[in-house]
BALOPA-627980 format. One record per residue: z, x, y of N, C-alpha, C in turn; residue number from 1. Coordinates in pm, whole numbers, plus 50000, padded with zeros to 5 digits. Each point is the difference from the previous one (the first is absolute). Layout:
<pts>
n.z, n.x, n.y, ca.z, ca.x, ca.y, c.z, c.x, c.y, nr
Z, X, Y, Z, X, Y, Z, X, Y, NUM $
...
</pts>
This chain:
<pts>
n.z, n.x, n.y, ca.z, ca.x, ca.y, c.z, c.x, c.y, nr
33836, 15953, 50199, 50067, 50045, 50120, 50059, 49863, 50077, 1 $
50130, 50031, 50028, 50057, 49879, 50073, 49969, 50040, 50148, 2 $
49959, 49869, 50065, 49961, 50012, 50142, 50078, 49912, 50094, 3 $
50058, 50053, 50120, 50075, 49898, 50071, 49939, 50006, 50130, 4 $
49996, 49878, 50070, 49921, 49990, 50136, 50108, 50021, 50121, 5 $
50139, 49977, 49970, 50101, 50010, 50111, 50080, 50121, 49968, 6 $
49953, 50117, 50048, 50079, 50122, 49986, 50041, 50047, 50147, 7 $
50125, 50047, 50013, 50041, 50047, 50113, 50042, 50160, 49986, 8 $
49937, 50090, 50067, 50026, 50139, 50006, 50141, 50039, 50015, 9 $
50047, 50102, 49958, 50131, 50057, 50018, 49993, 50110, 50097, 10 $
50097, 50018, 50098, 50005, 50110, 50088, 50067, 50127, 49948, 11 $
50018, 50097, 50099, 50045, 50122, 49954, 50137, 49997, 49948, 12 $
50090, 49933, 50060, 50131, 49992, 49973, 50026, 49963, 49843, 13 $
49969, 49891, 49944, 50021, 49963, 49871, 49932, 50098, 49918, 14 $
49864, 50045, 50022, 49929, 50091, 49934, 50101, 50155, 49976, 15 $
50041, 50021, 50106, 50079, 50127, 50026, 50143, 49977, 49900, 16 $
50052, 49886, 49991, 50117, 49979, 49912, 49941, 50021, 49841, 17 $
49900, 49930, 49979, 49936, 50008, 49861, 49971, 50159, 49965, 18 $
49953, 50065, 50094, 49956, 50143, 49981, 50138, 50093, 49975, 19 $
50087, 49948, 50083, 50131, 50085, 49975, 50065, 49978, 49862, 20 $
49983, 49878, 49940, 50042, 49973, 49877, 49930, 50077, 49896, 21 $
49856, 49980, 50018, 49900, 50079, 49913, 50023, 50157, 50003, 22 $
50060, 50051, 50117, 50015, 50141, 50014, 50122, 50039, 49902, 23 $
50085, 49919, 49962, 50114, 50029, 49909, 49912, 50030, 49860, 24 $
49904, 49914, 49975, 49926, 50025, 49859, 49921, 50128, 50013, 25 $
49956, 50024, 50120, 49902, 50112, 50013, 50096, 50133, 49977, 26 $
50114, 49995, 50039, 50091, 50129, 49978, 50032, 50000, 49851, 27 $
50021, 49894, 49945, 50010, 50007, 49837, 49885, 50070, 49938, 28 $
49896, 49943, 50044, 49854, 50054, 49939, 49996, 50137, 50020, 29 $
50036, 50044, 50126, 50003, 50161, 50035, 50084, 50074, 49895, 30 $
50124, 49951, 49977, 50083, 50047, 49896, 49940, 50019, 49871, 31 $
49934, 49884, 49958, 49945, 49998, 49865, 49868, 50102, 49995, 32 $
49922, 50005, 50099, 49902, 50101, 50004, 50051, 50131, 50003, 33 $
50103, 50031, 50092, 50050, 50145, 50012, 50064, 50035, 49862, 34 $
50080, 49931, 49946, 50092, 50040, 49869, 49890, 50005, 49898, 35 $
49904, 49910, 49992, 49903, 50003, 49883, 49924, 50140, 50004, 36 $
49939, 50035, 50120, 49928, 50134, 50012, 50088, 50111, 49984, 37 $
50132, 49985, 50050, 50096, 50110, 49982, 50029, 50012, 49854, 38 $
50027, 49897, 49927, 50034, 50026, 49856, 49865, 50056, 49929, 39 $
49897, 49971, 50033, 49873, 50060, 49926, 49996, 50137, 50031, 40 $
50003, 50045, 50142, 49990, 50130, 50036, 50123, 50098, 49988, 41 $
50094, 49940, 49950, 50135, 50087, 49978, 50070, 50023, 50127, 42 $
49979, 49924, 50098, 50069, 50029, 50133, 50111, 49921, 50032, 43 $
50077, 49959, 49900, 50130, 49908, 50029, 50095, 50121, 49985, 44 $
50093, 49986, 50100, 50128, 50095, 49988, 50129, 49899, 50007, 45 $
50064, 50026, 49879, 50140, 49923, 49977, 50116, 50084, 50031, 46 $
50091, 49925, 50048, 50128, 50060, 50027, 50115, 49908, 49962, 47 $
50110, 50027, 50023, 50139, 49915, 49991, 49975, 49878, 50078, 48 $
49932, 50005, 50111, 49996, 49876, 50097, 49884, 49914, 49985, 49 $
49902, 50048, 49906, 49892, 49903, 49978, 49867, 50098, 49971, 50 $
49896, 49925, 50014, 49869, 50080, 49983, 49915, 49986, 50120, 51 $
49908, 50109, 50025, 49919, 49993, 50140, 49861, 50056, 49941, 52 $
49903, 49938, 50059, 49858, 50046, 49962, 49957, 50101, 50110, 53 $
49976, 50105, 49985, 49962, 50109, 50079, 49850, 50014, 49997, 54 $
49922, 49935, 50059, 49860, 50021, 49990, 49934, 50061, 50104, 55 $
49910, 50097, 49997, 49922, 50076, 50092, 49853, 49998, 49952, 56 $
49899, 50036, 50099, 49875, 50017, 49955, 49932, 49905, 49927, 57 $
49921, 50011, 49895, 49930, 49902, 49920, 50086, 49882, 49943, 58 $
50107, 50025, 49942, 50081, 49893, 49952, 50050, 49907, 50113, 59 $
50029, 50054, 50109, 50023, 49920, 50116, 49896, 49911, 50044, 60 $
49889, 50053, 50009, 49864, 49930, 50040, 49974, 49901, 49884, 61 $
50019, 50024, 49879, 49961, 49891, 49903, 50112, 49897, 50006, 62 $
50114, 50035, 50027, 50107, 49892, 50011, 49971, 49919, 50129, 63 $
49953, 50055, 50116, 49975, 49910, 50105, 49873, 49919, 49982, 64 $
49903, 50032, 49927, 49873, 49927, 49963, 50048, 49885, 49918, 65 $
50082, 50029, 49893, 50041, 49905, 49908, 50098, 49891, 50077, 66 $
50097, 50056, 50099, 50078, 49900, 50069, 49891, 49903, 50080, 67 $
49899, 50081, 50062, 49917, 49892, 50080, 49916, 49911, 49909, 68 $
49970, 50026, 49907, 49933, 49920, 49899, 50088, 49887, 49948, 69 $
50113, 50029, 49971, 50110, 49899, 49954, 50019, 49903, 50115, 70 $
50021, 50046, 50117, 50022, 49929, 50109, 49898, 49898, 50035, 71 $
49870, 50059, 50003, 49896, 49924, 50032, 49973, 49904, 49892, 72 $
50025, 50023, 49874, 49981, 49929, 49884, 50107, 49870, 50002, 73 $
50120, 50028, 50041, 50108, 49915, 50021, 49958, 49876, 50086, 74 $
49943, 50035, 50119, 49961, 49911, 50099, 49883, 49917, 49939, 75 $
49901, 50072, 49962, 49867, 49959, 49961, 50015, 49906, 49869, 76 $
50064, 50012, 49909, 50007, 49926, 49883, 50083, 49869, 50030, 77 $
50116, 50026, 50059, 50083, 49887, 50025, 49932, 49901, 50084, 78 $
49921, 50037, 50119, 49951, 49924, 50095, 49881, 49929, 49943, 79 $
49923, 50067, 49916, 49893, 49953, 49923, 50028, 49887, 49914, 80 $
50098, 50027, 49905, 50058, 49893, 49921, 50072, 49893, 50033, 81 $
50090, 50043, 50106, 50102, 49890, 50036, 50009, 49970, 50154, 82 $
49902, 50083, 50077, 49991, 49967, 50144, 50112, 50068, 50085, 83 $
50087, 50078, 49914, 50130, 50038, 50093, 50058, 50123, 49910, 84 $
50064, 50092, 50063, 50090, 50106, 49955, 50134, 49948, 49991, 85 $
50095, 50069, 49946, 50134, 49948, 50014, 50053, 49993, 50136, 86 $
49970, 50081, 50091, 50038, 49973, 50136, 49945, 49893, 50059, 87 $
49869, 49954, 49990, 49935, 49892, 50044, 50075, 49877, 49931, 88 $
50011, 49998, 49887, 50074, 49888, 49939, 50131, 49964, 50036, 89 $
50076, 50106, 50042, 50137, 49970, 50045, 49993, 49944, 50131, 90 $
49906, 50032, 50089, 49995, 49932, 50131, 49897, 49880, 50014, 91 $
49954, 49966, 49876, 49913, 49896, 49987, 49866, 50008, 50086, 92 $
49926, 50095, 49970, 49866, 50014, 50057, 49920, 50052, 49893, 93 $
49874, 49983, 50028, 49895, 50068, 49890, 49866, 50030, 50064, 94 $
49920, 50084, 49931, 49882, 50041, 50035, 49889, 49912, 49946, 95 $
49903, 49961, 50083, 49889, 49914, 49954, 49875, 50049, 50047, 96 $
49884, 49952, 49962, 49871, 50039, 50069, 49996, 49925, 50138, 97 $
49912, 50036, 50072, 49994, 49934, 50142, 49973, 49848, 49992, 98 $
49938, 49952, 49892, 49967, 49847, 49988, 50133, 49925, 49920, 99 $
50107, 50087, 49983, 50108, 49948, 49933, 50009, 49994, 49856, 100 $
49900, 50060, 49931, 49984, 50006, 49857, 50080, 50127, 49956, 101 $
50039, 49993, 49875, 50062, 50137, 49931, 49916, 50108, 50005, 102 $
50070, 50104, 50020, 49935, 50137, 50006, 49932, 50034, 49869, 103 $
49874, 50064, 50022, 49938, 50057, 49885, 50056, 50153, 49979, 104 $
49970, 50043, 49890, 50044, 50148, 49968, 49938, 50096, 50110, 105 $
49873, 49972, 50037, 49940, 50094, 50107, 50070, 49986, 50117, 106 $
50020, 49873, 50065, 50060, 49980, 50123, 50157, 50054, 50010, 107 $
50059, 49988, 49877, 50145, 50041, 50002, 49991, 50158, 50008, 108 $
49913, 50053, 49915, 49993, 50146, 50009, 49951, 50064, 50132, 109 $
49904, 49938, 50063, 49964, 50030, 50135, 50110, 50019, 50101, 110 $
50079, 49874, 50009, 50095, 49998, 50099, 50113, 50098, 49970, 111 $
50024, 50033, 49879, 50105, 50078, 49969, 49983, 50148, 49997, 112 $
49864, 50050, 49964, 49950, 50132, 50018, 50022, 50030, 50151, 113 $
49958, 49903, 50091, 49989, 50023, 50141, 50145, 49999, 50068, 114 $
50094, 49957, 49904, 50141, 50022, 50052, 50031, 50131, 50034, 115 $
49945, 50101, 49933, 50023, 50137, 50045, 49956, 50045, 50127, 116 $
49882, 49937, 50044, 49968, 50014, 50155, 50092, 49915, 50097, 117 $
50015, 49874, 49961, 50083, 49921, 50077, 50147, 50064, 50039, 118 $
50045, 50083, 49890, 50145, 50057, 50006, 49994, 50114, 50113, 119 $
49900, 50060, 50024, 49979, 50117, 50083, 50036, 49966, 50150, 120 $
50048, 50077, 50091, 50039, 50144, 49947, 50139, 49986, 49947, 121 $
50068, 49897, 50022, 50140, 49970, 49924, 50043, 49855, 50028, 122 $
50051, 49944, 49891, 50038, 49862, 50009, 49922, 49881, 50040, 123 $
49880, 50021, 49949, 49891, 49906, 50033, 49954, 49968, 50129, 124 $
50004, 50104, 50083, 49950, 49998, 50140, 49855, 49958, 50010, 125 $
49909, 50049, 49919, 49861, 49945, 50019, 49988, 49866, 49951, 126 $
50078, 49955, 49899, 49998, 49867, 49930, 50049, 49905, 50128, 127 $
50111, 50037, 50054, 50058, 49913, 50109, 49909, 49988, 50114, 128 $
49940, 50098, 50044, 49897, 50008, 50121, 49895, 49895, 49961, 129 $
49950, 50010, 49871, 49905, 49893, 49966, 50048, 49872, 49991, 130 $
50132, 49973, 49955, 50036, 49860, 50004, 50029, 49949, 50142, 131 $
50050, 50092, 50093, 49997, 49950, 50143, 49863, 49946, 50055, 132 $
49909, 50072, 49973, 49868, 49941, 50043, 49917, 49917, 49909, 133 $
50062, 49937, 49903, 49935, 49900, 49913, 50073, 49865, 50030, 134 $
49893, 49906, 49995, 50049, 49859, 50025, 50071, 49948, 49873, 135 $
49989, 50065, 49883, 50055, 49954, 49871, 50099, 50111, 49943, 136 $
50052, 50092, 50093, 50104, 50104, 49960, 49945, 50069, 49875, 137 $
49874, 50058, 50010, 49948, 50064, 49889, 50007, 50156, 50028, 138 $
50042, 50075, 49902, 49997, 50131, 50024, 49845, 50067, 49953, 139 $
49987, 50112, 50011, 49843, 50062, 49965, 49984, 49963, 49858, 140 $
50102, 50027, 49903, 49972, 49961, 49857, 49964, 49858, 49994, 141 $
50065, 49909, 50059, 49971, 49847, 50002, 49849, 49964, 50051, 142 $
49980, 50073, 50110, 49878, 49986, 50047, 49873, 50023, 49910, 143 $
50011, 50121, 49948, 49883, 50067, 49924, 50019, 49936, 49861, 144 $
50117, 49944, 49950, 50014, 49927, 49872, 49968, 49863, 50004, 145 $
49977, 49935, 50122, 49981, 49872, 50013, 50130, 49907, 49971, 146 $
50117, 50048, 50020, 50116, 49938, 49973, 50091, 49983, 50117, 147 $
50103, 49930, 49972, 50112, 49959, 50099, 50130, 49980, 49915, 148 $
50105, 49997, 50090, 50128, 49973, 49922, 50060, 49859, 50068, 149 $
50042, 49928, 49930, 50017, 49872, 50046, 50147, 49958, 49939, 150 $
50052, 49891, 50051, 50124, 49939, 49959, 49978, 49942, 49862, 151 $
50074, 50018, 49898, 49984, 49951, 49870, 50034, 49851, 49995, 152 $
</pts>
């Protein structure tokens, strides 16, 4: 594991830009999950203008769970292996452990599963509140995962 002594945490603004970029990928993953489940369940409606996935009940729940798994997996794996998602890479920031070393799979998974709580009630309100009251700009997931986001 690579360790750095001189790390500077990143604030809400630049992290928000990275998350906005990653949200585009989340939408793509949503369509993958929705159309995959719709194709398996036979809930795709086609017309001359295109295709539509009309999911309700159990297939909709399965698609939602698959999408959440893909989204959390996207963040977890990329941050564990590379320290950054595509959004973080484009704005030149990365996630590290509190001591500046690379994330472990466990620390990456913890910070990203807790992203679901940080997002509540909408648009990362809980995460932002935690960052405001943190000297290192850490959201709840960062605090419990022992991580922070720094300039790359």
